[in-house]
N, C-alpha and C positions, 0 to 999 in steps of 0.2 A: 059441166065440167068434170074431167076424170082424170085419175093419174094413169099414165101409162105403165103396162105392165113388161116384163122382159120379153114377151111374144110379139107384143105391140110394137116396141122398140126395134126388135130383131127386123120383123117385117117392113118397118118404115125407112129403115137405114137399107136395107135390101132394096128398097124401090125408090133410094136416092134422097130421101127426106130427114130430116135431123142431122147428119151429118154429111156434109158433100167428098170430103177428100179428109185422109189420115186414120180410118178406121181400119187398122189392119189386123184382120182377123184370118191368118194363116189357113187356117182349118175351120170352115164354116160349121162343120159337124160338131166344133167344141165350144159354141158360143153360150153354151149352158153349164160351160165347166166353171171351177173356182177362179183361175186365172182370166176368165174373159172380162172383157171391158163391159161389157152387157150383165148386169146384176137384177135381183129381182124385180125391183121397178126404178132402177137408176142405171146412169152410163157414167162411166170412170173416163176423164180426161188424162192426157199424159204432157209431159214436156214435150214441147217442139224445139223451140230457141230460148237461150236464156241471154239475158241483156244485164249490163253492170253500169251503173248510172254513172257520169262522168267519166266514161273510158270510150277510147274510139277503137276497139277491137274488133267491133262489130257483133254477130251473133254468135253464142256460144253453144255446143252440142251438150256439154258435160261441163261441172264446175263443182267445186268444193265449195258450199257455203259455211265461212267462216263466223264464229259468234259476232253478232253485232252488226254482221255485213245484210246489206240490201240488194236484192236483184227483181228484175220483173221477167215475167215468164210469158211466152204465148206458146198457146196449145198446139200439140200436132194435129186434132183434129179441127175442120174448120166446119163450124155450125151453118146450117141451113134451114131456118124455121119457117114455117107456112105461116099464112096470116090467120091460122086458127090454132097453132101451136105456141106454147110459152114455157121457159124452164126456169127453176130456181138451182142456185150453185152453192155447194157446201164444201168447205176444207175437208179434207180426208183425216180421221182421227189418227192414223198411224203417224201423220207429221206433228200433230199437236201435242201428242203424249211425248216426242223428241224434243219439245221446244220450238218449232217452226210457225211462226206466227203468219197466217194467210190472211191478206186484207179480205174482207166480205166478198165473195165472188158476186154477190146480188142474184139479180132476177136478169132473165133474158126476154126481151120482148116479142111478140109476134113479128115476124117477117125479118129479122135480123140475120145476116148474113156474114159469116167472117170469124176468126179466130177469137179464142177468149183469153183475155190478159188478167194477171193475178201478179200481185207483188208478194214477196217472200221476205220474211225478218227473220234470221236466227236469233231466238232469244235464249238459246240454250248456253252450255259451256262447253260443246263439242261441235267440231266441223260437221255439215251435214251433205252427203253425196247428192247431188243432182245429175239424173241420167235421163236419157229418151225413155227409159223403163219405168221412171217415177211417176205415180197417179198424183196429179196435181190439185184436181177438181173432182166432184161427183155431182152430177145433174140430175134432177127427177124433171121429167118432161109432163107437161099437162094439156091435155086436148081441151079447147073450148067447144061451148054450146054452138057458137055462131063465129064466122071471122069477123075480125075487127074492122073498124071503117078504115082505118089506115095504119100500115103495118110501119114498123120502125124505120127503114130505108126511105119511106115515103114522107116521114115526118122529119127526119133528121139528115137527110140525103145520103149518097153514098159513102160507104165507110173506107178508110185507108186499106189499102192492098195488105194482104198478110205479109210481103215483103218489105214493108215499111217498119222502121224502129217504132217502138212505142213511144206515144207522146210522153207519157209518164216520166221518161227518162230525165226530161229538163227540170222536174219539180222535186225529184228523190235524190238524197245524199245517198253515197256508196256504205257510209258508215252510220248505222241508226243511232241519232243523239250522240254521235262523235264519240262510240263504244269504245274504238281503237284508241283513241287520243286521250279519253278519259283513263282508260286503263294503262297507259303509259304513264300519265300524269300521276295517277294513284300509286303506281309502281316506284316512281321517281321520289315521291312523296315519302313513301315507307324507307325507301334507301336512306334518303336525306335524315329521316328521324333517328334510323339505326345508326348512321355515322355520326349524329349528334350524341347520341346516348352514349355510343363508344366513347367519345370524345371525354364527356363527361365522367364516364367510369375510370378512363386513363388519367384526368387530372383527379380524381378523389382517390386513386391509387397512389400517385404520385405525392399526395400530400398524408394520407394516412398511413401508408406503409412506413414512412419513415418516423412517422409519430408512433406506431405499434414497436417499431423497432426499439425508439428510447425508451418507450415505456416498459419493453419487457425486459432490457437490459439494466433499466431501473430495479423492476421487481427480483431479477437475480441478484443484482449486487445487495439490496436489501437483505436476500435470504441469505446471501452469502456472508454479509455482515451480522446476521442474526446467529448464524452458525458458528462463525468465528466467536461471537461473544459467549457462545455457551461452551464452546473448547474451552475458552481463556478462563472462564468461571470455574470449570470443572479442573483444570489444571490448577487453580488457585486452591480448590479446596482439597485435591491430591495433596498439594506442598504443604499445606496446614496439616493436613494429618500425619505427613511425613515427619514435619516439625514436631508435631506433638511425641510422635513415636521417638525421635532423637532426645527431645526434653525428656522422655521417661527412662529412656537408656542411661541418660546424663545421670539423673536423680538415682536410680538405682547403682551405679556406681559410685556415686558421693557415699550412699548409705553404705555400700560394701567396704568402702575407704575408712569410713570410720569405725566400722566393727573391727578391721584389721589393726587399726590404732589402738582401739581399746583392748582388744586382745594382746597386744603388745605391753601396754601399760600396765594390764592385770599380771602379766607373767613377770615384768620388770618387779613388781611388788611383790610378788610372791617368791621370785629369788632373792629379794632383799631379807626377807622375814625367815628364811631356811637356817643360816647360822645360828641366830638367835634361839630357834627351837631345838636346834641340838645342843647347845650349853645348857639348857634348862632340863634336858633330858639325861646327859651326863652327871649333874651335881650332887653329892651324897645325900 
């Protein structure tokens, strides 16, 4: 058994093997180019038809795969394997890196003829565009040493026509794990929680704000009363000091009045004694 190389793949396709229809190489001289479906030892398969589960729109050629959405793909290329050729399919890494889950393409038995069915699920957070140029799978082809006793169609019977809708549509949901509904439910719960928090905040505000207003008013009233008390004490102190000054002035006035009276009494006594002194001075 051997793995077929690019040259062998090209030659077999040219001879009508491996792929019966859908292999679009407009310029045969470019089959070794980077964009060619033929790679060093593999063959790229492209999107042919897109089917959305539980929808009656039929096949689509293009579609934007939304987050959580599921679709079934039929390849553009129709495979035609001999009883001596088998294949193994792999999802392209370019899709996996962007969150696109590809159900395991699995292997293709010798003798199989028909399109390749693949289910895609967008596990990313952004829509992913699907077009006829999108590579959907990569196949490795092996050539066996001998022909198999009975090929795939001899064992399983003739496969459905490539025009028939995929049988997987009846088993798949259009929304993986009800992603969209769960997203809406989560969003609604978040909104509900936000509204509840807002209601509690408003309730607390209606209770706390008046209490704070009363408390702050009381504090300001207490401060004003303290300040008023201080002013009253200062006024009393000033009044007492003024009273002391007045009393001092009164005492000084009394002392002055007494001195005046004493001076008058002394003068009166002095005036009375003067005639007596004159008589004494005039006697022989």
